[in-house]
N, C-alpha and C positions, 0 to 999 in steps of 0.2 A: 540335162541342158538342152534347150531348144536350139535347133539348127535349121537353116534355110537351104534348100536345094540351090546349088550354084546357078543352074540354068534358069530357075524360076526368078531368082533375084536379078540376073542379067536382063531377063525379059521385062521385068518391072522397070528397071532403070531405062532400058531402051524405050519403053512406052512413055515414061516420064519425059524423055528427051524430045519427044514429038509433040508434047502438049504446048499450047500457046502460053507464053509467059505473061498472062494477065493476072490482075489481083485476084480474080475469081476462078483461077485455073482449077480444074478437076483434080482431086487427089487420087492416086493410084492405091487401091486397097491391097492389103497384105496381111497375112496371118500374124505377123509380128510387129511391123512398123509401117507407117505411111511414108513412102518414098516420094517426096515432093521436091524437085529441084529448086534450090533457092534462087531468088532474083532480087534485083534492085539493092536496097539497103536493109540488111537483116541485123538488128541489134538485139543481143541477148544480155539482159541485165539480171544477174543472179538473184533468185528469190522472187522475182516479179510474178512468175507463173505459179510457183509452188515453193513456199519457204521451207517445207519439210522433206520433200522428195526431189533429190537432185536429178534423178533420171527423168521424171515427169516434167520438171522445170526446164531441162534442156530440150526434151522432145517437143514441147510446145513452141519452141523457137526453131525447130527443124533439125536439131542435132541428135544423132543416133549414138547409143552407147552399147558397149559389149556386155556380156553376161557377168564379167568380173569387175564391173564398174564400182561396186559398193566400197571396197577398201581404197580406191584410187581417186574418186571424184566425190566431193562433198561440198555442202554449203556451210560457211562459217560466218559468225557475226563480224560486222565491220565496226562495232562499238559505237554506232550512232544511228538513232532513229529507225532501228530495225533493219538497216541496210545489210545485205549479204554480199559475200564474195565467193567465187568459185575456187576451190582448192584442189590442186593436183598433187598426189603423193604416190610415187611408184618405188619408194625406198624399200619395199618388201621384196624387190627383185623380180617383179612381174610387170612386163610392159602393158600399157593400156592407152587407149586413145578414144576420142569422139570424132564423129564423121558428119559432114554436111553434104548431102547429095547435090550434084550440079547437072546441068542438062547436056553439056558437051559443046554448046554453042557459044560459050563465053569467050570474050577476047581478053578480058582483064579480071582478075579476082584479087581483092585486097582484104587482108585480115588485120584488124587493128585492135589493140588491147592495152590496158594499163596493168602492170604486173609488179609484184614483189617476190623475190626468191629468197634463197638462204645459202649460207656456206656450211660446209660439213663441220659440225662442232668438234669433231675429232681431228680434222685437218683444216685449220682455219684459213689456209690459203686456197682451198679447193671449193669452188662453188658447185651447187647442184645445178643440173640443166634446167633452164627456165623456159625454153621454147623448142618445139619440134613440130613442124607443119609442112605439108606439101599439097600441091594440086596434082591429081592424077587425071590425065586426059587420054583416054584410050590406052595405048601401051606406053605412054610417055609420062614422065614424072619430073617435077622440079621441086627441090627440097631445101629447107633451111632448118638448121638446128644449132643449139648452143650446148656445149659439153663441159665436163668437169675440168678441162684444161683452159677454160675461159676463152674458147675460140668459137667463131661462127663457121660452121661447115655447111656446104651445099652438096649437090649431086657430084660436082667435079672439083671444087676448090675450097679453100678455107681462109679465114682472116683472123688475125689475132686482135683481141680487144685491148689494144694499147693506144696511147695517144698518137703514135706514128704508124700504127698498123704493123709494126715489126716487133720481134722478140726483145729488142733492146729498149723499147719504149716503156713508159710507165703504164702499168696495168689499169684498166678502167673497171671499176666495180659496178656491174649492172644489176646485181641481184639483191644487195642488202637494203635498198630503198626502192620506192616506187618509180617506175620509168614508163615512158610512152613508146610503144612499138607499132610500127606499120610494116607489114610484109606484103610486098607487091608482086603478084605473079602475072606476067604477061603471057597469055596462053592462046593467042589467036592461031598460031601455027604450032601444032603439037611437037613437031620435030625441032622447033627452034624456040621453045619456051624459055623464059628467063625468070629469075627470082631476085628480089632486092629486099634487104632488111634495113629499115631506118629506125634508129633509136634516138629519141629526144630531138628529132629533126635532122640528125646527121646520118648519112648513108654509111653503114658499117660493113656491108658485104653485098656482092653481086655474083650471081651464078647462072649456070645454064642447065638444061634438062638432060636427063638420061633415059634410055629405053629400058624398061623393066623386063625382067625375065620371068615374071609370075605366070604360072600356067592357068589358063582359063579366064573367065570373066569375073565380074565383081563377086566377092565371096565373103563369108564369115569364117574367120580363122578358128581352127580347132582350139579350144581352151579359153580363148579370150573373146572371140566373136566380134572383133571390130573388122571393118572392111579392108580388104587388101586386093591386090591384083588389078587387072585391066578394068577400066570403068571411068566414070566421071564423078569426082568428089574432092572435097577438101578434108584432110585429116589433121587433127591437132591433138597433142598429148605427149606421150613418151613411148616410142615404138622403134627405137634404133638399136636396141640390144644393150644399151648401157644401164638401163633401169636406175637412173639417178635423177629422175625428174622430181622437182618440187617447186611449186609456185602458187601464188594467190593472184586471181585475176578479177579486176573490178568489173569488167565487161568484156564481151567479144563482139566486135562489129565486123560483119562481112559485107563488102561492097562489090557488086558485080557490074562491070562495064561502065564505071564512073571513075574519074581520076581524083584521088584524094591525096596523092603524094605530096603536093605542094600546099595543102591546106593546113591551117593550124588546128590544134586540138579543139580550141574554142569554136572555130568555124564549123568543124565537123559536128560538134555537139549541138549546135543550133539546127543543123540539118535534121537531126534525129530527136530534137527536143529533149536533150538530156545533158547533165553536167558531166562531161567526160574528163574534165581537167582536175577535178578535186580527187585527191588521193584518200582512200579510206584508211582506217586503222584496224589492226587485228590483234590488239594486245591480249584479248581473252583467249586467243588460240595460239598456244606456244608452237614454235618452230620445231624442227627435228632435234631430238634429244640425243645426247651422247650414249653410246653403247659400251664404251671402253671400261674395262675393269679398273678399279682404283689403283692397282699396282701391276707392274710387269711381273712375269714369272721370275722367281728367285733362282731357279736352276735351269740347266740346259733342257731338261724334260718338263713339259707343261703339265702341271697337276690340275685335276678336275676342279678343285676348290679355287684355284688361282684364276681360272678363266670362266667361272660360272657354269661349269658343265656338271652333269650327273656323275656320281661316283663311278659309273661304268665306263666313263670316257677313257680312251686309250690314245696317247700321243703317237701317231703313226711314224713320227720321226724321232722317237725316243732313242737315246744312246745308252747302252748298258755297260756298266763297269768302266765308264769313261773312255770307251774305245769305239771308234767307227768301223763298221764292217765295210771295207772298201769294195766288196763284191755286191753289196746291197746298201748303197748310201742312204743316210736319213732323208726323209721327205721324197726324193725322186725314186728311191729303190734301184737306182742305176748302178752299174758296175764300171769302175774305172780301171783300165788296164795299164795306165801310165805311171801311177804313183808307186814309189818304193817305200816299204815300211822299215827297211834297214839301210838307210843311206849312210855313206861314209861321211863323217864329220870333217869339215874343212880344217886345214892346219893353220888356224889363226888364234891369236890371243884374245881371250874373252875378258872384258873388263868387269863383268858381273854375271852371276848365275841366278836363275829364277826357278823356284820350285818349293814343294812342301818342306823339304829338308835343307833348303838353301837360305842364304842371308836375306834374299828378297823374295817375298811371297807373291808379289804382283809385278807384272811387266811394267806398269806405269811407275812404280817406285824405283825400279832398276834404271829406267831411262832417265828419271830425274837425277839419280845419283852419279851417273857416269858422265865423263866429258864428251863433247862432240867428237865424231869420228870413231865411236866405240862399237864393239861387237858384244852382244848379250846372248848367252846360252839359256834356252828355255827347256826345262826338264818336262817330261810328260805330266799333263794335268789339264783340267778344265778351267780356263781363265775367263771369268765373267767380267769383261772389261770393255768399256768404250774408250778408245785411245785417240788423243789428239797429239801428234808428235810434231813439235816445232824445233827440236834440237837436231841440227844437221848431222849427217853422217852416221845414222843409226843402222846397224845390221842385226836382225833378229834371226837366230838359228835354233830350230827345234831338233829333236832327235828322231821323231817319228810322227808324220802328219796324222796317223790313225789315232793317236792318243795325246797329241799336243794341239789343243784346240782353243782358239780365241773365239768367244761367241757373245751374242747379245741380242736384244730385241729392238733394233733401230729401224723403225718404219713409221714415223710419227706424223709427218707432214706431207703436203703435196709438193714440196720442193726437194730437189736433189741434194742440197747441202745439209738438210736436216736429218738425213737417214744413213750416215756413214758410220760403220763399226770401227774401222781404223782409218783415221785421216792423217796423212803426212803433209804438212803445209810449211814450206820453206819460203813463202812469199814474205816481203817486208811487212812488219806489223801494221795493221790497219788497212791493208790492201783488201779491196772488195773482191770477194770470190764467188758471189752468186752469179749464175749463168747470165751472160749478156752484159755484165757490168764492165765498163771500161776500167782499166787498171794501169797504174804506172809501174812498169816492170824494169828492173835494172838491165843494163846492156848485157852484162855477164853474170853468170851465177856466182854466188859466194863460194868460198872454199868449203869442201865437204858437203855440197848440195846433192847428196846421194842418199838413197834408202835401199837396203837389201833385205831379202827374207828367204829362208829355206826351211823345208821340212815342217811346215805349219799348216793347219787348217783354219781358215777364216770363215766363220759360219754366222751369218745374220739371219736369225729366226724371226725377225720382225714381221715379215709378210705372212708367215705361217700363223703367228699369233693373231694378227689382224683378221685373218679368215675365220678364226674361231669365234670372235665376237661380232662379226659382221662388217668389219672395216674393209675398205676396198684398196687401201694403199699397198702397192706391191714394191715400191722403190725400197730396196733393201741392200744397199751397197756394203760390200765386205771391205774393200780397200779403195781409198781415194787419194790420189797424188796431185798436189798443187805446188808449183814452183820447184818441183824436184827436177834436177838436171839429168841425172843418171840413175838407173835402177837395175838391179839383177835379182830375179826371183826364180827359184828352182824348187821343184818337187813340193809344191804347195797346192792345197785344195781350197776352192772358193765356192761357197754355197750360198746363193741368194736367189732372187727372182728378177724383178726389173732392176736394171742398172747395177748388176752384181759387182762389176769393177768399173770405177770411174777414174780414168787417167786424164785429168784435165790438161796436163802438159808434161813435157819431159821426153826422155829417150829411154825406153824400157826394154829389157830382154827377159823373156819368160821361157823357161826350159822345163819340159816334163811336168807341166802343171795341168790340173783339172779345173774347169770352170763350167758352172751350170746356171741357167736363168731362163726367163721367158721372152721379155721384150727389151731390146736395146741393152742387153746385159753385158755388153762390152761397149763402153761409150767414152766420149771426150775427144780432145784434140792432140793427144800425145802421138809420138811415133813409137810403135811397139812391135817387136818381133816375137811371135809365138812359135817356138821351136819344139816340135814333137809334143804338142799339147792336145788334150782331149777337151773338146767343146761340145756341151750337151744342152739341148733345148728342152725345157719342161713343157708340159701341155698348156696350151693357151687357145681359147676359143676362136679368136680372130687371127690366129697364125703367129708363130714365134718370129722374132727378128733378132738376129745375132748381134749386129754391129750398128751403132749410130755414131758415125765418125764426124767430128767437127774439124774445121780447118785448124791449123796450128794455133793453139789457144793459150794466151797469156804466157807464152814461152819467152825465152831470152833471145834477143836479136842476134847474139853471137852464134846461136845454134839454129837459126831459122832455115839455113840451107839443108837441114836434115829433117824437114817436115815431110816425111815419107809415108805417114799414115799407119794403118794397122796391117801387118803382114803375117799371114799364117803359113808356116812352112812345115810340110810333112805332118800336118795335124789330122786327128781323127774327129770328124764332124758327125755327131749322132743326134737323135731326137727320140723322145718318148714314143712308144707305139701308137698312142692316142693321136699324135700329130699325123702319122701315116694314114690313119683311118679317116681323117677329115678330107673334105673335097679339096681339089686344087684351088689355090687362092687362100686357103685357111691352113696351109702347111707352114713350112719354114722358109724364110727369105734370108739371104746371106748378109744383107745390109740395106740401108736406105739413104736417100739423098741427104746431103750435108746438114748436120744438126747445127743450126745457127744459134740455138738457145744457149749454148755453152761457149760461144766463140766471141772473143773480144777483138777479132780481126775484121778486116773490111769484107763487105758482102761478096766481093768477087772471088774470095778464097774458097777452096773446096776441100771436102774430105776425101781420103784415099783408103781403099780397102783392096788388098791383094791376097789371093789364095794360090799357093804354089805347092804342087805335089801332094795335095790333101786327099784323104780318103773320106768320101761322102756317103752317108746313109741314104735311104730311099725317100725320106720325108721332106724333100725339097719341093717348093713351088716351081712350076715351069717358068713363072716370072721370078727370076732370082733376086731382083732388087726392087725396092719400093721407093716411090717419090716421098720426100719428107712432106712437101706441100706443093702447090702449083708453081712456086718460085724455085725452090731448092729441089730440083728434079734429078733423076738418075742420069739424064743426058749430060748434066753439067758436072757430074762427079767423075772421079778416077776409080773405076771399079774393074778389076781384072781377075781372071781365073786361068791358071796355067798348069798343065800336066795333071788334071784331075783323075782320080781313080776310085774304085769302089762301086757299090751298087747304084749310087746316085750320080755317077760321073756323066752318064749320058745326058742328064738334065742340064748340065753345065755347058754343053756344046754351044749354046747360043751366046754365052758370055764372051766379052772381048778378051783377047789374049794379049800377052805381053809382047812387045817388039823385042828384037835382039838387044837393042840398047837398054830397054827397061829391064830385061831379064838379067843383064850384066850387073845392073844396080841391085836388083832385089834378090839376087843369089848370094850376095856378099853382105854378111851381117855388119861388118865394119863400115862398109859404104852406106848402108841404111842408117846406122846409128851414129857414126862418127867417132866410135870408140870400140875397143876390143872388150866384149862382155866378160866380166869376171866378178866373182863374189867378193874378192878383195879389190877394192877400188883404190886407184892411185890418186893422190892429191893433185 
């Protein structure tokens, strides 16, 4: 691979910056590229310079490419008159970008293009990123990007692509059809640069710059060789770590120091003598294809033939003889010191029993047969079931969580509601339950609006399966509670990744349970006490997040006074060693600003997260809490840490403590929940 000395490249750019910006300016020679700062109006029409070589085609319009451009940038037919469009595809997991050098004297840089993206064929609600661009001016950068959450993010803030700009609004699809984009970077003052994104004439996001921490001057990155670091240039492509970029671009127009923000596409087209309004067609070039196997695995262990792997494939989370080794859990290989394999069974009457030698072979059939308010005994076994429980008052009791396992492969969509292994939903029939939806909830819960569980493992292997065939969906909920008023859960294991447990509403007591995941793996708007539980964060490149707390969400008005959030009491908080090895900022955060995506309450409500007497491992970020976005910040939330201990306790010293009044509330389970926790619920 050819590489350029950092100092040499910096010198060339510096020399280019001093050149007069005339049409006949002298080009600066280089062994690899000619670095000529762009000026005026620079229109790149794909295929105009070279219909067969995308790198040469881009270069003749001043755009620089990296050494790995070939799989990521190509020219495809527009199905009319030999017209070409530029295609970006980084779905191979490797970032790439193209770069246009600047002089450093610019006051305004605008990038305009017409583009068509795509949604993930395996997650039809999830779009691929269609834009990523920034202007680098010296040590400062202002950035705009679109991601798979259908948000526009900048250096500092983000905006949701909905009609009202909020999570409750109707989503705007900007990728399935052709749209006009203008990115305006005001860069006169490097320390106060701004960025603006306009889609079809409507301003969708505005942002400010950040100071970059890159070491050295303009450089070619090892491996990919696109420009990074201090310098003066415009970068466009997919280089933010998500590697989910896909788009077709009819043209790229860069305008330096002229204002095009309020001009129509037709007016701009006349300025460059090109039809920029007409959308091309690309029917000859198929979009991203599904990688998903035809069927999900039939058993708890993934077989090579089922997921398209060689015969030598070994499922790292295989479970032998139907029993989980609690000293080396599947997938994480972590040890839980909380769970008992020989719990005492509660003295209650069971309305049904489930097992190989029992009347009911499946949990679903037993639930269907019993009346509401019933307890069901589940004998040891592997239960491959996706359960949707709407019958009130169900209590599920196993005999040993090491070998009483409910499992499945639920991680199919980009939405939280589509990936729940066991969903308990006591809301009135027809109630909307998707996050952000307004719902008409009764004043008081119905009789028997409770759900209990004990001595069971809930294992959603969906995210693991997705990784095997290239899927990115990590949302793999094990248990979701909606409209549940009370819940008692004891000695249970929850194995998922993102959103492992989703408690949308209710008042829940969890005792001696083990929960693992990577991002927001405890989420929703319920009030929950975790008493002596083990909370474990899996490896995640961008840093794990334990809790995404919503404000009291679609709960009953009669219990609104108990909206006390997520309360961890005397819990063990651990993380994979890989998280400890990462730099600060990429480790584990205890929670983040209020999740409004799951809240049907007013915007002024906030989430609450409290840790009392917990034992913390070492893998915590020094910044314990993350903002959700620029609106739902840590400062607006109720986040507290009291009486921390363990190797990571010193990191929590910066966290707000409980007042004496707050401690009196949060030390008493009955005050937090409004009832005395018990596996046997009173009607």
